[in-house]
C-alpha positions as a LaTeX table, in Angstrom:
\begin{tabular}{lrrr}
\hline
Residue & $x$ (\AA) & $y$ (\AA) & $z$ (\AA) \\
\hline
Met1 & $-17.51$ & 24.25 & 19.16 \\
Lys2 & $-16.37$ & 25.28 & 22.65 \\
Asn3 & $-19.93$ & 25.84 & 23.89 \\
Lys4 & $-21.33$ & 22.55 & 22.71 \\
Ala5 & $-19.47$ & 19.39 & 23.61 \\
Ile6 & $-22.29$ & 16.90 & 23.16 \\
Phe7 & $-23.22$ & 15.71 & 19.67 \\
Thr8 & $-25.29$ & 13.14 & 17.90 \\
Trp9 & $-23.57$ & 11.19 & 15.13 \\
Lys10 & $-25.22$ & 13.33 & 12.47 \\
Glu11 & $-24.22$ & 16.56 & 14.23 \\
Ile12 & $-20.57$ & 15.60 & 14.58 \\
Val13 & $-20.36$ & 14.54 & 10.93 \\
Glu14 & $-21.90$ & 17.83 & 9.78 \\
Leu15 & $-19.58$ & 19.77 & 12.08 \\
Leu16 & $-16.40$ & 18.11 & 10.90 \\
Thr17 & $-17.19$ & 17.64 & 7.22 \\
Gly18 & $-19.52$ & 20.53 & 6.52 \\
Asn19 & $-21.77$ & 17.84 & 5.07 \\
Gly20 & $-20.18$ & 18.67 & 1.76 \\
His21 & $-18.22$ & 15.53 & 0.94 \\
Ala22 & $-19.79$ & 12.30 & $-0.23$ \\
Val23 & $-17.86$ & 9.92 & 2.01 \\
Ser24 & $-19.45$ & 6.54 & 2.70 \\
Cys25 & $-21.76$ & 6.80 & 5.72 \\
Ala26 & $-20.67$ & 3.32 & 6.78 \\
Asp27 & $-16.99$ & 4.32 & 6.67 \\
Met28 & $-17.58$ & 7.54 & 8.61 \\
Ser29 & $-19.77$ & 5.77 & 11.16 \\
Ser30 & $-17.20$ & 3.05 & 11.83 \\
Leu31 & $-14.37$ & 5.64 & 12.07 \\
Ile32 & $-16.26$ & 7.73 & 14.64 \\
Thr33 & $-17.46$ & 4.66 & 16.55 \\
Tyr34 & $-14.01$ & 3.11 & 16.78 \\
Ser35 & $-12.50$ & 6.47 & 17.77 \\
Arg36 & $-14.98$ & 6.63 & 20.66 \\
Gln37 & $-14.10$ & 3.08 & 21.69 \\
Arg38 & $-10.46$ & 4.18 & 21.87 \\
Gly39 & $-11.29$ & 7.12 & 24.11 \\
Ile40 & $-11.84$ & 9.91 & 21.59 \\
Gly41 & $-15.21$ & 10.95 & 22.98 \\
Thr42 & $-17.41$ & 9.46 & 25.68 \\
Ala43 & $-20.80$ & 7.90 & 24.96 \\
Ile44 & $-23.51$ & 9.40 & 27.20 \\
Ser45 & $-26.47$ & 7.77 & 25.49 \\
Tyr46 & $-27.20$ & 5.53 & 22.51 \\
Gln47 & $-27.17$ & 8.50 & 20.16 \\
Lys48 & $-25.04$ & 11.14 & 21.86 \\
Thr49 & $-21.32$ & 11.49 & 22.58 \\
Ser50 & $-19.47$ & 14.01 & 24.72 \\
Tyr51 & $-16.15$ & 15.38 & 23.43 \\
Ser52 & $-13.42$ & 17.34 & 25.11 \\
Glu53 & $-11.75$ & 20.11 & 23.13 \\
Glu54 & $-8.74$ & 17.84 & 22.53 \\
Gly55 & $-11.02$ & 14.97 & 21.54 \\
Leu56 & $-12.70$ & 17.14 & 18.92 \\
Lys57 & $-9.32$ & 18.21 & 17.54 \\
Asn58 & $-8.20$ & 14.60 & 17.23 \\
Leu59 & $-11.45$ & 13.48 & 15.65 \\
Lys60 & $-11.20$ & 16.35 & 13.18 \\
Arg61 & $-7.72$ & 15.16 & 12.19 \\
Leu62 & $-9.01$ & 11.64 & 11.64 \\
Val63 & $-12.04$ & 12.73 & 9.61 \\
Arg64 & $-9.93$ & 15.10 & 7.53 \\
Trp65 & $-7.47$ & 12.31 & 6.79 \\
Trp66 & $-10.22$ & 9.84 & 5.92 \\
Ile67 & $-11.79$ & 12.28 & 3.49 \\
Tyr68 & $-8.40$ & 12.68 & 1.85 \\
Leu69 & $-7.89$ & 8.89 & 1.73 \\
Asp70 & $-11.30$ & 8.47 & 0.14 \\
Asp71 & $-10.48$ & 11.12 & $-2.46$ \\
Phe72 & $-6.95$ & 9.89 & $-3.23$ \\
Thr73 & $-7.59$ & 6.15 & $-3.45$ \\
Ile74 & $-10.02$ & 3.78 & $-5.19$ \\
Pro75 & $-12.59$ & 2.79 & $-2.52$ \\
Glu76 & $-13.69$ & $-0.24$ & $-4.59$ \\
Trp77 & $-10.30$ & $-1.84$ & $-3.92$ \\
Arg78 & $-10.79$ & $-1.44$ & $-0.15$ \\
Asn79 & $-13.23$ & $-3.96$ & 1.30 \\
Ala80 & $-14.92$ & $-3.71$ & 4.70 \\
Ile81 & $-12.24$ & $-5.74$ & 6.48 \\
Ile82 & $-9.40$ & $-3.60$ & 5.14 \\
Thr83 & $-11.34$ & $-0.41$ & 5.86 \\
Lys84 & $-11.71$ & $-1.36$ & 9.53 \\
Lys85 & $-8.05$ & $-2.37$ & 9.74 \\
Ile86 & $-6.89$ & 0.95 & 8.33 \\
Gln87 & $-9.17$ & 2.83 & 10.71 \\
Lys88 & $-7.86$ & 0.93 & 13.73 \\
Ile89 & $-4.28$ & 1.55 & 12.65 \\
Val90 & $-4.71$ & 5.29 & 12.11 \\
Val91 & $-6.71$ & 5.80 & 15.34 \\
Gly92 & $-4.10$ & 3.81 & 17.28 \\
Ser93 & $-1.32$ & 5.88 & 15.73 \\
Leu94 & $-2.96$ & 9.13 & 16.81 \\
Lys95 & $-3.91$ & 7.93 & 20.29 \\
Asn96 & $-0.43$ & 6.55 & 21.01 \\
Asn97 & 1.32 & 9.52 & 19.38 \\
Leu98 & 3.20 & 7.15 & 17.09 \\
Pro99 & 3.92 & 7.60 & 13.36 \\
Leu100 & 1.61 & 5.89 & 10.92 \\
Thr101 & 3.71 & 3.20 & 9.20 \\
Leu102 & 3.47 & 3.18 & 5.40 \\
Tyr103 & 5.53 & 0.94 & 3.13 \\
Ala104 & 5.72 & 0.07 & $-0.56$ \\
Val105 & 7.60 & $-2.32$ & $-2.87$ \\
Phe106 & 8.72 & $-0.80$ & $-6.17$ \\
Cys107 & 9.83 & $-2.94$ & $-9.10$ \\
Pro108 & 12.94 & $-1.97$ & $-11.11$ \\
Ser109 & 12.40 & $-0.48$ & $-14.55$ \\
Tyr110 & 12.95 & $-3.13$ & $-17.17$ \\
Lys111 & 13.24 & $-3.09$ & $-20.93$ \\
Lys112 & 10.09 & $-3.83$ & $-22.90$ \\
Gly113 & 9.62 & $-5.41$ & $-26.29$ \\
Val114 & 9.21 & $-8.85$ & $-27.83$ \\
Gly115 & 12.19 & $-11.01$ & $-26.92$ \\
Val116 & 13.80 & $-8.22$ & $-24.87$ \\
Ser117 & 15.05 & $-8.76$ & $-21.32$ \\
Gly118 & 17.08 & $-6.84$ & $-18.76$ \\
Tyr119 & 16.82 & $-3.51$ & $-17.00$ \\
Thr120 & 17.13 & 0.06 & $-18.17$ \\
Gly121 & 19.34 & 1.23 & $-15.31$ \\
Lys122 & 17.18 & 4.30 & $-14.74$ \\
Leu123 & 13.74 & 5.28 & $-13.48$ \\
Gly124 & 10.79 & 4.59 & $-15.73$ \\
Met125 & 7.78 & 6.88 & $-16.01$ \\
His126 & 5.53 & 4.55 & $-14.01$ \\
Thr127 & 8.00 & 4.46 & $-11.11$ \\
Lys128 & 8.33 & 8.25 & $-11.16$ \\
Arg129 & 4.56 & 8.70 & $-11.07$ \\
Tyr130 & 4.11 & 6.37 & $-8.12$ \\
Ile131 & 7.01 & 7.89 & $-6.20$ \\
Gln132 & 5.14 & 11.18 & $-6.61$ \\
Lys133 & 1.87 & 9.58 & $-5.50$ \\
Met134 & 3.39 & 8.00 & $-2.39$ \\
Ser135 & 5.22 & 11.23 & $-1.53$ \\
Glu136 & 2.04 & 13.25 & $-1.94$ \\
Phe137 & 0.17 & 10.83 & 0.30 \\
Val138 & 2.81 & 11.01 & 3.03 \\
Leu139 & 3.04 & 14.82 & 2.95 \\
Ser140 & $-0.75$ & 15.23 & 2.87 \\
Thr141 & $-1.09$ & 12.83 & 5.81 \\
Glu142 & 1.21 & 15.08 & 7.81 \\
Asp143 & $-0.74$ & 18.13 & 6.68 \\
Ala144 & $-3.85$ & 16.47 & 8.12 \\
Gly145 & $-2.13$ & 16.46 & 11.52 \\
Leu146 & $-0.92$ & 12.86 & 11.61 \\
Lys147 & 2.64 & 11.64 & 11.91 \\
Val148 & 3.85 & 9.18 & 9.29 \\
Lys149 & 6.92 & 7.02 & 8.70 \\
Gly150 & 7.34 & 5.85 & 5.11 \\
Thr151 & 9.63 & 3.20 & 3.63 \\
Ala152 & 10.01 & 2.53 & $-0.09$ \\
Phe153 & 11.64 & $-0.81$ & $-0.91$ \\
Phe154 & 13.35 & $-1.22$ & $-4.28$ \\
Ser155 & 12.89 & $-4.83$ & $-5.36$ \\
Asp156 & 16.18 & $-6.33$ & $-6.47$ \\
Leu157 & 14.66 & $-9.76$ & $-5.78$ \\
Leu158 & 12.16 & $-11.85$ & $-7.78$ \\
Leu159 & 13.65 & $-10.65$ & $-11.08$ \\
Glu160 & 11.93 & $-11.00$ & $-14.45$ \\
Asn161 & 13.49 & $-13.42$ & $-16.97$ \\
Tyr162 & 16.22 & $-14.40$ & $-14.52$ \\
Lys163 & 17.67 & $-17.12$ & $-16.74$ \\
Arg164 & 18.34 & $-14.58$ & $-19.48$ \\
Leu165 & 19.98 & $-12.14$ & $-17.07$ \\
Val166 & 22.87 & $-14.42$ & $-16.16$ \\
Gly167 & 26.07 & $-13.16$ & $-17.76$ \\
Thr168 & 24.70 & $-9.66$ & $-18.40$ \\
Asn169 & 25.24 & $-6.33$ & $-16.62$ \\
Tyr170 & 21.92 & $-6.56$ & $-14.80$ \\
Lys171 & 23.48 & $-5.99$ & $-11.35$ \\
Lys172 & 25.12 & $-2.81$ & $-12.57$ \\
Asp173 & 21.82 & $-1.67$ & $-14.11$ \\
Leu174 & 19.94 & $-2.39$ & $-10.88$ \\
Ala175 & 22.52 & $-0.45$ & $-8.86$ \\
Ser176 & 22.21 & 2.52 & $-11.21$ \\
Asn177 & 18.41 & 2.32 & $-11.03$ \\
Phe178 & 18.50 & 2.26 & $-7.23$ \\
Arg179 & 20.73 & 5.35 & $-7.05$ \\
Glu180 & 18.18 & 7.29 & $-9.11$ \\
Phe181 & 15.37 & 5.79 & $-7.04$ \\
Lys182 & 16.88 & 7.01 & $-3.76$ \\
Lys183 & 17.39 & 10.53 & $-5.10$ \\
Asp184 & 13.86 & 10.77 & $-6.46$ \\
Ile185 & 12.32 & 9.44 & $-3.25$ \\
Lys186 & 14.25 & 11.92 & $-1.13$ \\
Lys187 & 13.44 & 14.88 & $-3.40$ \\
Asn188 & 9.72 & 14.19 & $-3.82$ \\
Ser189 & 9.04 & 13.23 & $-0.21$ \\
Lys190 & 11.23 & 16.01 & 1.24 \\
Gly191 & 13.10 & 13.34 & 3.15 \\
Lys192 & 9.95 & 11.90 & 4.77 \\
Ile193 & 10.32 & 8.50 & 3.05 \\
Lys194 & 13.40 & 6.36 & 3.41 \\
Ser195 & 14.48 & 3.97 & 0.67 \\
Ala196 & 15.98 & 0.51 & 1.00 \\
Leu197 & 16.86 & $-2.51$ & $-1.12$ \\
Leu198 & 14.49 & $-5.43$ & $-0.66$ \\
Ser199 & 17.59 & $-7.65$ & $-0.53$ \\
Ser200 & 18.68 & $-5.82$ & 2.64 \\
Ile201 & 16.10 & $-8.00$ & 4.41 \\
Met202 & 18.10 & $-11.17$ & 4.92 \\
Ala203 & 15.08 & $-13.44$ & 5.37 \\
Leu204 & 13.68 & $-12.38$ & 1.98 \\
Lys205 & 17.05 & $-12.55$ & 0.27 \\
Arg206 & 17.29 & $-16.13$ & 1.50 \\
Asp207 & 13.71 & $-17.33$ & 0.97 \\
Val208 & 12.75 & $-15.43$ & $-2.20$ \\
Gly209 & 16.08 & $-14.49$ & $-3.77$ \\
Glu210 & 16.64 & $-13.14$ & $-7.26$ \\
Lys211 & 14.98 & $-16.17$ & $-8.87$ \\
Gly212 & 11.79 & $-16.08$ & $-6.81$ \\
Ile213 & 10.19 & $-19.20$ & $-5.32$ \\
Lys214 & 9.90 & $-21.67$ & $-8.19$ \\
Thr215 & 8.50 & $-24.77$ & $-6.45$ \\
Gly216 & 6.00 & $-25.68$ & $-3.76$ \\
Pro217 & 2.39 & $-24.73$ & $-3.01$ \\
Leu218 & 1.14 & $-21.55$ & $-4.70$ \\
Gly219 & 0.24 & $-19.96$ & $-1.39$ \\
Ile220 & $-2.96$ & $-18.44$ & $-2.80$ \\
Ser221 & $-6.36$ & $-19.75$ & $-3.87$ \\
Gly222 & $-6.99$ & $-21.02$ & $-7.38$ \\
Glu223 & $-9.57$ & $-18.28$ & $-7.90$ \\
Leu224 & $-7.10$ & $-15.51$ & $-7.05$ \\
Phe225 & $-4.42$ & $-17.17$ & $-9.18$ \\
Asn226 & $-6.74$ & $-17.17$ & $-12.21$ \\
Thr227 & $-7.61$ & $-13.50$ & $-11.68$ \\
Val228 & $-3.94$ & $-12.50$ & $-11.59$ \\
Phe229 & $-3.04$ & $-14.84$ & $-14.45$ \\
Lys230 & $-5.62$ & $-13.22$ & $-16.74$ \\
Arg231 & $-4.27$ & $-9.76$ & $-15.88$ \\
Asn232 & $-0.66$ & $-10.89$ & $-16.35$ \\
Arg233 & $-1.46$ & $-12.53$ & $-19.68$ \\
Val234 & $-2.54$ & $-9.20$ & $-21.15$ \\
Phe235 & 0.63 & $-7.44$ & $-20.05$ \\
Tyr236 & 3.27 & $-10.09$ & $-20.70$ \\
Thr237 & 1.83 & $-11.08$ & $-24.06$ \\
Asn238 & 1.40 & $-7.56$ & $-25.39$ \\
Gln239 & 4.49 & $-5.92$ & $-23.89$ \\
Leu240 & 7.03 & $-8.75$ & $-23.89$ \\
Gly241 & 5.66 & $-11.25$ & $-26.38$ \\
Trp242 & 5.58 & $-14.12$ & $-23.87$ \\
Ser243 & 3.78 & $-17.40$ & $-24.55$ \\
Glu244 & 0.94 & $-18.50$ & $-22.28$ \\
Pro245 & 3.06 & $-21.21$ & $-20.53$ \\
Met246 & 5.69 & $-18.56$ & $-19.75$ \\
Val247 & 3.04 & $-16.27$ & $-18.27$ \\
Lys248 & 1.62 & $-19.13$ & $-16.20$ \\
Glu249 & 5.04 & $-20.05$ & $-14.83$ \\
Arg250 & 5.81 & $-16.43$ & $-13.94$ \\
Thr251 & 2.45 & $-16.04$ & $-12.23$ \\
Glu252 & 3.14 & $-19.15$ & $-10.15$ \\
Val253 & 6.51 & $-17.73$ & $-9.07$ \\
Leu254 & 4.89 & $-14.40$ & $-8.21$ \\
Ala255 & 2.14 & $-16.10$ & $-6.20$ \\
Arg256 & 4.56 & $-18.06$ & $-4.01$ \\
Ser257 & 6.92 & $-15.14$ & $-3.62$ \\
Tyr258 & 4.30 & $-12.48$ & $-2.85$ \\
Ala259 & 2.74 & $-14.75$ & $-0.23$ \\
Lys260 & 6.18 & $-15.08$ & 1.38 \\
Leu261 & 6.76 & $-11.31$ & 1.23 \\
Gly262 & 3.36 & $-10.83$ & 2.84 \\
Glu263 & 4.27 & $-13.16$ & 5.70 \\
Tyr264 & 7.32 & $-11.05$ & 6.42 \\
Phe265 & 5.57 & $-7.67$ & 6.20 \\
Arg266 & 2.69 & $-8.90$ & 8.37 \\
Lys267 & 5.18 & $-9.65$ & 11.16 \\
Lys268 & 7.48 & $-6.67$ & 10.52 \\
Tyr269 & 4.68 & $-4.09$ & 10.30 \\
Pro270 & 1.72 & $-5.44$ & 12.33 \\
Glu271 & 0.33 & $-1.89$ & 12.45 \\
Gly272 & 1.52 & $-0.93$ & 8.97 \\
Ile273 & $-0.30$ & $-0.05$ & 5.75 \\
Met274 & 0.99 & $-1.00$ & 2.33 \\
Phe275 & 0.91 & 1.60 & $-0.44$ \\
Trp276 & 0.35 & $-0.13$ & $-3.79$ \\
Val277 & 2.65 & 1.00 & $-6.60$ \\
Glu278 & 2.34 & $-1.67$ & $-9.30$ \\
Ser279 & 0.14 & $-1.12$ & $-12.34$ \\
Ala280 & $-1.61$ & $-4.49$ & $-11.82$ \\
Tyr281 & $-3.81$ & $-3.84$ & $-8.78$ \\
Glu282 & $-5.09$ & $-7.43$ & $-8.96$ \\
Arg283 & $-1.75$ & $-8.61$ & $-7.55$ \\
Gly284 & $-2.20$ & $-6.87$ & $-4.23$ \\
Ala285 & $-4.29$ & $-9.63$ & $-2.66$ \\
Met286 & $-1.46$ & $-12.12$ & $-3.25$ \\
Tyr287 & 0.43 & $-10.54$ & $-0.33$ \\
Ser288 & $-2.22$ & $-11.97$ & 2.01 \\
Gly289 & $-1.70$ & $-15.48$ & 0.61 \\
Asn290 & $-4.35$ & $-17.95$ & 1.77 \\
Asn291 & $-5.23$ & $-15.67$ & 4.68 \\
Gln292 & $-7.73$ & $-13.51$ & 2.79 \\
Gln293 & $-10.03$ & $-13.28$ & 5.84 \\
Asp294 & $-7.25$ & $-11.39$ & 7.63 \\
Pro295 & $-5.76$ & $-9.40$ & 4.75 \\
Ile296 & $-2.77$ & $-7.11$ & 4.81 \\
Pro297 & $-4.19$ & $-3.58$ & 4.64 \\
Ile298 & $-3.33$ & $-2.04$ & 1.27 \\
Ile299 & $-4.36$ & 1.31 & $-0.16$ \\
Tyr300 & $-4.63$ & 1.66 & $-3.92$ \\
Pro301 & $-4.13$ & 5.20 & $-5.29$ \\
Lys302 & $-6.29$ & 6.40 & $-8.13$ \\
Lys303 & $-4.67$ & 5.91 & $-11.51$ \\
Asp304 & $-3.95$ & 8.84 & $-13.79$ \\
Glu305 & $-6.79$ & 9.71 & $-16.13$ \\
\hline
\end{tabular}
């Protein structure tokens, strides 16, 4: 490596990957090309690039992390636009010696069953699994040689069945759930992820609130709404016994509210990546609202077998 500082694209890929991992050639090409554009390597011809020792070390970190990302997530849920956004964010983080910003929004654990409403007051199995997944991702990112700053928001806004919660102990249950959430986040992430209530963001507490946004434009396309509605219908009907009009109304509230959340996160974390933790992956696109040509970058971890 020290004796040869000039490589073709194929040579640098073989050097850094051992040519033993089936990562998309297009993804690897765009990662290496963008890295060079940001000063990791210097083009000396159409096919060849010169690397300093430090440049090779940095490129190795990036390739190692991308291989891990490809292995840990579902590539089919990451389109070309999002892929390029993630690559620009991670290269910029490394070049500027700044932590990679990762954030997630976890839902509280609620009671399931026909006609049942309210919250359990403790962590559910799904939440525990995705806390573990996010923690693993953060720790593995650091192992790859990249800094990372993670934030896990506990959603005490946009509550399910809000009308039926009034007059119950739901606030007490949410507080109990959040205490467990904070402990589990700290333990699994070894303190690398901080936790916060979604309601601690005053703009969202005001604009979304516990009820969610119940009126106004949906904020997403009709096609995306129908995709999410079909997915929601399966869950809400089977798990909670909801009627189709109830599912439609809830999906409308989610669409407006997620689009509003996305507006906030886009401004708050312009160089951030969202880590998806809900079971319905179809909902992720709603965070980008009607701006699907400039989507919020989201990574979707592989689900348990």
